[in-house]
C-alpha positions in Angstrom: -24.6 -19.0 -12.8 -22.9 -15.9 -12.8 -24.3 -12.3 -11.0 -23.4 -9.3 -11.7 -21.4 -8.6 -8.7 -18.9 -11.0 -10.2 -18.0 -8.6 -12.7 -17.7 -5.9 -10.5 -15.2 -8.0 -8.5 -13.0 -8.9 -11.0 -12.9 -5.9 -12.2 -11.6 -5.1 -8.5 -9.5 -7.8 -8.2 -7.9 -6.7 -11.7 -7.8 -2.6 -10.4 -6.4 -3.8 -7.2 -3.8 -6.2 -8.7 -2.7 -3.4 -11.2 -2.7 -0.7 -8.4 -0.2 -3.0 -6.3 2.2 -3.8 -9.4 2.3 0.2 -9.7 2.8 1.3 -6.1 5.8 -1.8 -5.9 7.7 -0.3 -8.9 7.0 2.9 -8.4 8.3 2.2 -4.6 11.4 0.5 -5.6 12.6 2.3 -8.4 12.0 6.5 -7.3 11.3 6.1 -2.9 13.9 6.8 -0.9 11.8 4.7 2.5 12.9 2.2 4.1 11.8 -1.7 3.2 9.5 -2.1 5.4 7.3 1.4 4.6 7.7 0.2 0.5 6.2 -3.5 1.4 3.9 -1.6 3.8 1.9 0.4 0.8 2.2 -2.4 -1.1 0.3 -5.1 1.2 -2.0 -2.0 1.6 -2.8 -1.4 -2.0 -3.4 -5.1 -2.7 -6.2 -5.1 0.2 -7.2 -1.5 -0.4 -7.4 -1.6 -4.4 -7.1 1.6 -6.2 -8.1 3.2 -3.1 -4.9 2.2 -1.6 -3.4 3.6 -4.8 -5.0 7.1 -4.2 -3.6 7.0 -0.4 0.0 6.1 -1.6 0.0 8.8 -4.4 -1.4 11.7 -2.1 0.8 10.7 1.0 3.9 9.1 0.1 4.6 9.4 -3.7 7.6 11.5 -4.2 6.6 14.3 -6.6 10.2 14.9 -7.8 13.9 13.5 -7.1 15.1 14.6 -3.6 11.5 16.2 -2.2 10.5 13.3 -0.4 10.9 14.8 3.5 9.7 18.3 2.2 6.7 16.3 0.6 5.8 14.1 3.5 6.5 16.9 6.5 2.7 17.8 6.7 1.3 15.9 9.9 -1.3 13.9 8.2 0.9 12.3 5.6 2.9 11.4 8.9 0.1 9.9 10.4 -1.1 8.4 7.1 2.6 6.6 7.4 2.9 5.2 11.2 -0.8 3.7 9.9 0.3 2.2 7.1 3.6 0.8 9.3 1.2 -0.6 12.1 -1.7 -2.1 10.0 0.8 -4.1 7.7 2.9 -5.3 10.8 -0.1 -6.4 13.1 -1.5 -7.8 9.8 1.3 -9.7 8.6 2.2 -11.1 12.6 -1.3 -12.2 12.9 -1.2 -14.0 9.4 2.2 -15.9 10.5 1.0 -16.8 13.4 -1.3 -18.9 12.8 1.4 -21.2 11.1 4.2 -21.3 14.4 3.8 -23.9 17.1 2.3 -22.0 20.4 
């Protein structure tokens, strides 16, 4: 039997997918970041859905070409980028390590 939460979750997953697609396209077309950071924001957006998209837009999305370094200069944006880098690296290493022989 379908519960109301099922509709909410289906909508959330659809928004998470759409958000991740947007971040992925924007990262690879308009953002001069290293690939590890591009994948980091994509993975965090998959995990967090629209909240990840909001974090990306506020902390990393280049407002105009050539202004990325100036845009990410505030300390909180650098902290967000560092957290994204560490969270996705740790998560991927944990996920991958379970499939590797001991």
